[in-house]
Backbone as numpy.savetxt, mean C-alpha at the origin, in Angstrom:
# Nx Ny Nz CAx CAy CAz Cx Cy Cz
-12.05 -13.72 -15.38 -11.62 -13.19 -14.08 -11.65 -14.32 -13.04
-10.68 -14.30 -12.16 -10.63 -15.34 -11.12 -11.65 -15.02 -10.02
-11.82 -15.93 -9.10 -12.79 -15.76 -8.03 -12.12 -15.30 -6.73
-11.01 -14.62 -6.85 -10.32 -14.17 -5.65 -11.05 -12.98 -5.03
-11.04 -12.95 -3.71 -11.70 -11.91 -2.95 -11.10 -10.54 -3.26
-11.98 -9.56 -3.49 -11.55 -8.16 -3.51 -12.70 -7.33 -2.99
-12.46 -6.68 -1.87 -13.49 -5.96 -1.17 -12.92 -4.62 -0.73
-13.62 -3.53 -1.01 -13.16 -2.18 -0.67 -14.33 -1.47 0.00
-14.18 -1.14 1.29 -15.27 -0.51 2.04 -14.78 0.78 2.68
-15.60 1.83 2.55 -15.31 3.12 3.17 -16.32 3.32 4.29
-15.83 3.51 5.52 -16.70 3.76 6.67 -16.40 5.17 7.16
-17.23 6.13 6.70 -16.97 7.54 7.05 -17.12 7.78 8.55
-18.06 7.09 9.19 -18.28 7.29 10.63 -17.01 6.94 11.42
-16.31 5.91 10.97 -15.08 5.49 11.66 -13.82 6.08 11.02
-14.00 6.91 9.95 -12.87 7.51 9.22 -11.89 6.43 8.77
-12.45 5.29 8.34 -11.62 4.13 8.06 -11.98 3.52 6.70
-10.95 3.06 6.00 -11.12 2.32 4.75 -10.63 0.90 5.01
-11.42 -0.08 4.56 -11.07 -1.49 4.70 -10.88 -2.08 3.31
-9.75 -2.72 3.08 -9.49 -3.37 1.81 -9.08 -4.82 2.10
-9.77 -5.75 1.45 -9.40 -7.17 1.55 -9.16 -7.65 0.13
-8.01 -8.26 -0.08 -7.65 -8.69 -1.44 -6.90 -10.01 -1.36
-7.34 -10.98 -2.16 -6.63 -12.26 -2.25 -5.77 -12.27 -3.50
-4.62 -12.92 -3.37 -3.70 -13.07 -4.49 -3.38 -14.55 -4.67
-3.28 -14.99 -5.92 -2.94 -16.38 -6.22 -1.43 -16.53 -6.18
-0.88 -16.38 -4.99 0.58 -16.47 -4.79 0.83 -16.84 -3.35
2.03 -17.42 -3.10 2.29 -17.82 -1.72 2.61 -16.62 -0.84
2.40 -16.82 0.44 2.51 -15.74 1.42 3.87 -15.05 1.40
4.95 -15.80 1.33 6.25 -15.15 1.41 6.50 -14.21 0.22
5.98 -14.58 -0.96 6.13 -13.71 -2.13 5.29 -12.43 -1.98
4.06 -12.58 -1.50 3.20 -11.40 -1.30 3.79 -10.49 -0.23
4.28 -11.09 0.86 4.93 -10.31 1.92 6.10 -9.51 1.33
6.94 -10.16 0.56 8.08 -9.48 -0.06 7.64 -8.33 -0.96
6.52 -8.53 -1.66 6.03 -7.50 -2.57 5.63 -6.23 -1.82
5.22 -6.37 -0.57 4.83 -5.22 0.24 5.99 -4.66 1.08
7.09 -5.42 1.20 8.13 -5.01 2.16 9.51 -4.85 1.56
9.67 -5.11 0.28 10.98 -4.97 -0.37 10.91 -3.89 -1.44
11.78 -2.91 -1.30 11.77 -1.74 -2.18 11.80 -2.10 -3.66
12.66 -3.06 -4.02 12.82 -3.37 -5.45 11.55 -3.96 -6.06
10.69 -4.58 -5.23 9.42 -5.10 -5.75 8.34 -4.02 -5.63
8.30 -3.33 -4.50 7.31 -2.27 -4.28 7.31 -1.24 -5.41
8.49 -0.82 -5.82 8.58 0.21 -6.85 8.08 -0.26 -8.21
7.87 -1.56 -8.36 7.35 -2.08 -9.63 5.82 -2.00 -9.70
5.15 -1.79 -8.54 3.69 -1.83 -8.59 2.97 -0.77 -7.76
3.64 -0.07 -6.86 2.98 0.81 -5.89 2.61 2.17 -6.49
2.00 2.19 -7.66 1.48 3.43 -8.25 0.56 3.06 -9.40
-0.56 3.80 -9.52 -1.45 3.53 -10.66 -0.83 4.05 -11.95
-0.77 3.20 -12.96 -0.16 3.61 -14.23 -0.97 4.74 -14.84
-0.38 5.68 -15.51 1.01 5.69 -16.00 2.02 6.22 -14.99
1.63 6.40 -13.73 2.54 6.88 -12.70 3.52 5.77 -12.32
4.65 6.16 -11.71 5.63 5.21 -11.20 5.94 5.53 -9.75
6.37 4.52 -9.03 6.79 4.68 -7.64 8.31 4.73 -7.61
8.84 5.70 -6.86 10.29 5.85 -6.74 10.64 6.00 -5.26
11.28 4.98 -4.70 11.63 5.01 -3.28 13.01 5.66 -3.11
13.06 6.64 -2.22 14.33 7.31 -1.92 15.01 6.63 -0.72
14.21 6.27 0.29 14.74 5.62 1.50 13.76 4.53 1.92
14.29 3.36 2.29 13.42 2.33 2.87 14.20 1.53 3.89
13.75 1.64 5.14 14.30 0.84 6.24 13.11 0.10 6.82
12.90 -1.15 6.37 11.75 -1.92 6.85 12.08 -2.54 8.19
11.89 -1.73 9.24 12.10 -2.16 10.62 11.28 -1.23 11.50
10.95 -1.68 12.71 10.19 -0.83 13.62 11.01 0.43 13.87
10.37 1.58 13.68 11.06 2.86 13.81 11.68 3.32 12.49
11.70 2.43 11.49 12.24 2.77 10.18 11.17 3.45 9.33
11.53 3.73 8.08 10.60 4.45 7.23 10.81 4.11 5.75
9.78 4.42 4.99 9.89 4.42 3.53 9.50 5.83 3.09
10.38 6.47 2.35 10.12 7.80 1.82 10.16 7.66 0.31
9.02 7.94 -0.33 8.93 7.67 -1.75 8.08 8.71 -2.46
8.18 8.72 -3.76 7.35 9.60 -4.58 6.58 8.77 -5.60
5.38 9.24 -5.90 4.67 8.75 -7.07 4.97 9.80 -8.13
5.49 9.32 -9.25 5.98 10.22 -10.29 5.10 10.11 -11.53
4.61 11.26 -11.99 3.74 11.28 -13.18 4.60 11.15 -14.44
3.96 10.84 -15.57 4.72 10.75 -16.83 5.43 12.07 -17.16
4.88 13.20 -16.66 5.49 14.51 -16.91 6.61 14.82 -15.92
6.79 13.93 -14.93 7.85 14.15 -13.94 7.41 14.82 -12.65
6.09 15.05 -12.49 5.59 15.62 -11.23 5.76 14.57 -10.14
6.25 15.00 -8.98 6.48 14.07 -7.86 5.53 14.39 -6.70
4.85 13.35 -6.23 3.99 13.47 -5.05 4.61 12.57 -3.99
5.20 13.18 -2.97 5.96 12.44 -1.96 5.07 11.95 -0.82
5.46 10.83 -0.23 4.76 10.28 0.93 5.79 9.62 1.85
5.42 9.56 3.12 6.29 9.02 4.15 5.52 7.94 4.91
6.12 6.76 5.02 5.55 5.67 5.81 6.52 5.41 6.96
6.03 5.54 8.19 6.87 5.30 9.37 6.38 4.02 10.04
7.24 2.99 10.01 6.85 1.67 10.51 6.78 1.65 12.04
5.62 1.22 12.56 5.39 1.22 14.00 5.36 -0.19 14.59
5.13 -1.21 13.74 5.01 -2.58 14.24 5.25 -3.54 13.08
6.03 -4.60 13.33 6.26 -5.60 12.30 6.26 -6.99 12.95
5.36 -7.85 12.47 5.36 -9.27 12.85 5.59 -10.03 11.55
6.83 -10.51 11.34 7.19 -11.09 10.04 6.15 -12.05 9.46
5.84 -11.82 8.20 4.95 -12.64 7.38 3.49 -12.65 7.84
3.14 -11.87 8.89 1.74 -11.85 9.31 1.15 -10.45 9.36
1.92 -9.45 9.79 1.33 -8.12 9.97 2.42 -7.06 10.03
2.12 -5.88 9.49 2.92 -4.71 9.80 2.03 -3.48 9.76
2.48 -2.45 10.50 1.70 -1.22 10.62 2.62 -0.04 10.37
2.02 1.01 9.83 2.78 2.25 9.66 1.88 3.46 9.67
2.49 4.59 10.00 1.83 5.88 9.90 2.19 6.42 8.52
1.18 6.73 7.75 1.38 7.23 6.39 1.01 8.71 6.34
1.85 9.51 5.72 1.50 10.92 5.52 2.05 11.40 4.19
1.33 12.35 3.62 1.88 13.01 2.44 3.05 13.83 2.96
3.98 14.17 2.08 5.16 14.92 2.52 5.66 15.78 1.36
6.59 16.69 1.70 7.24 17.42 0.63 8.54 16.70 0.27
9.25 17.20 -0.73 10.45 16.51 -1.23 11.57 16.47 -0.19
11.45 17.28 0.88 12.46 17.30 1.94 12.05 16.44 3.14
11.02 15.63 2.95 10.56 14.66 3.95 9.82 15.30 5.12
9.28 16.50 4.92 8.46 17.13 5.96 7.02 16.63 5.80
6.50 15.91 6.82 5.16 15.33 6.68 4.05 16.39 6.70
2.99 16.11 5.96 1.80 16.94 5.94 0.78 16.21 6.81
0.70 16.61 8.07 -0.19 15.92 9.01 -1.55 16.59 9.02
-2.64 15.94 9.36 -2.70 14.58 9.90 -2.48 13.51 8.82
-2.12 12.34 9.30 -1.88 11.22 8.40 -2.91 10.14 8.58
-2.53 8.92 8.24 -3.42 7.77 8.44 -2.59 6.59 8.94
-3.25 5.76 9.74 -2.60 4.55 10.27 -2.99 3.37 9.39
-1.99 2.70 8.83 -2.20 1.53 7.98 -1.86 0.29 8.77
-2.74 -0.71 8.71 -2.54 -1.98 9.40 -2.76 -3.07 8.34
-1.70 -3.78 7.99 -1.75 -4.80 6.93 -1.53 -6.18 7.53
-2.51 -7.07 7.32 -2.41 -8.45 7.81 -2.38 -9.41 6.63
-1.58 -10.45 6.77 -1.36 -11.43 5.70 -1.70 -12.82 6.21
-2.45 -13.58 5.41 -2.74 -14.97 5.76 -2.81 -15.79 4.48
-2.49 -17.07 4.61 -2.47 -17.95 3.44 -3.45 -19.09 3.63
-4.20 -19.39 2.57 -5.13 -20.50 2.61 -5.27 -21.08 1.21
-5.10 -22.38 1.09 -5.24 -23.07 -0.20 -4.37 -22.46 -1.30
-3.16 -22.05 -0.95 -2.24 -21.52 -1.95 -2.47 -20.06 -2.32
-3.52 -19.45 -1.76 -3.77 -18.03 -2.00 -3.41 -17.25 -0.76
-3.00 -16.01 -0.96 -2.67 -15.15 0.18 -3.66 -14.01 0.24
-4.24 -13.82 1.43 -5.18 -12.74 1.66 -4.45 -11.61 2.39
-4.61 -10.40 1.86 -4.07 -9.22 2.52 -5.26 -8.38 2.97
-5.31 -8.10 4.27 -6.37 -7.26 4.83 -5.73 -5.96 5.28
-6.23 -4.87 4.73 -5.64 -3.56 5.00 -6.70 -2.68 5.65
-6.36 -2.12 6.80 -7.23 -1.17 7.48 -6.50 0.16 7.49
-7.16 1.18 6.96 -6.55 2.51 6.88 -7.41 3.46 7.71
-6.90 3.81 8.89 -7.65 4.67 9.81 -7.08 6.09 9.69
-7.95 7.02 9.33 -7.53 8.40 9.14 -7.69 9.21 10.40
-6.75 10.12 10.63 -6.81 10.98 11.81 -7.96 11.98 11.70
-8.37 12.30 10.46 -9.47 13.24 10.30 -10.34 12.82 9.12
-11.62 13.16 9.22 -12.55 12.87 8.14 -12.14 13.67 6.89
-11.65 14.89 7.10 -11.22 15.73 5.98 -10.12 15.04 5.18
-9.15 14.43 5.89 -8.06 13.75 5.19 -8.60 12.56 4.40
-9.51 11.80 5.03 -10.06 10.64 4.34 -10.82 11.09 3.09
-11.61 12.14 3.22 -12.37 12.63 2.06 -11.43 13.12 0.97
-10.32 13.74 1.35 -9.32 14.19 0.36 -8.74 12.97 -0.38
-8.43 11.90 0.38 -7.92 10.66 -0.21 -8.91 10.11 -1.24
-10.20 10.07 -0.84 -11.23 9.52 -1.71 -11.40 10.41 -2.95
-11.40 11.74 -2.74 -11.54 12.68 -3.85 -10.38 12.56 -4.84
-9.19 12.25 -4.33 -8.02 12.11 -5.19 -8.07 10.80 -6.00
-9.14 10.04 -5.82 -9.29 8.82 -6.60 -8.60 7.63 -5.98
-8.50 7.63 -4.63 -7.79 6.55 -3.95 -8.37 5.18 -4.28
-9.70 5.06 -4.25 -10.29 3.73 -4.48 -9.94 3.19 -5.87
-10.15 4.00 -6.90 -9.82 3.57 -8.26 -8.33 3.33 -8.43
-7.53 4.25 -7.91 -6.07 4.13 -8.04 -5.52 2.93 -7.30
-6.00 2.72 -6.06 -5.48 1.61 -5.26 -5.96 0.27 -5.84
-7.18 0.25 -6.37 -7.69 -0.96 -7.03 -6.80 -1.30 -8.22
-6.48 -0.29 -9.03 -5.62 -0.48 -10.20 -4.24 -0.98 -9.75
-3.72 -0.36 -8.70 -2.40 -0.70 -8.18 -2.36 -2.16 -7.71
-3.39 -2.59 -6.98 -3.44 -3.98 -6.51 -3.58 -4.94 -7.68
-4.23 -4.51 -8.76 -4.31 -5.36 -9.95 -2.94 -5.50 -10.61
-2.12 -4.42 -10.58 -0.75 -4.52 -11.11 0.05 -5.51 -10.27
-0.16 -5.45 -8.95 0.54 -6.39 -8.07 0.15 -7.82 -8.45
-1.13 -8.04 -8.71 -1.61 -9.37 -9.09 -0.86 -9.86 -10.34
-0.73 -8.99 -11.35 -0.03 -9.34 -12.58 1.46 -9.61 -12.31
2.06 -8.76 -11.47 3.48 -8.92 -11.14 3.73 -10.25 -10.40
2.83 -10.56 -9.44 2.96 -11.81 -8.69 2.88 -13.03 -9.61
2.00 -12.95 -10.61 1.88 -14.06 -11.56 3.21 -14.26 -12.30
3.84 -13.15 -12.67 5.14 -13.22 -13.35 6.23 -13.75 -12.42
6.27 -13.21 -11.19 7.29 -13.61 -10.22 7.12 -15.06 -9.77
5.88 -15.53 -9.71 5.61 -16.91 -9.29 6.16 -17.92 -10.28
6.25 -17.51 -11.55 6.75 -18.42 -12.61 8.26 -18.54 -12.60
8.94 -17.61 -11.93 10.42 -17.61 -11.93 10.97 -18.69 -11.03
């Protein structure tokens, strides 16, 4: 195993989850992996699930509407509404579960993703602030920590493959 940073902290008092993860890849590639549909759909779901994006407009006021699809074909939809984008350094969005017709299930959570590069590695710092403790507990109960850890590990493997191209 490499010595790259991976830190996952749940702060119930602040209804916030903090994730810090380093990747052995350059910043522009990691940024693309989080902001381009064709790359996102390759890793944004814990296997054996798949990510399927229906709409993605990566711009302030834009959105990503996608489903995590089980091997049996069950779809769990989510909506990300982009509120702020600073190219290659930070973007923010409001995330909510949704139905297949794009109706959000509120309350949601605010995601704040920051990107920085040092010594050829890229660090992604993610702050997920939940509107309610109940929503955060539901996320945790649904296996968010294990699933998101697995998902970030898939990204690590994908970046290694993409870096060689």
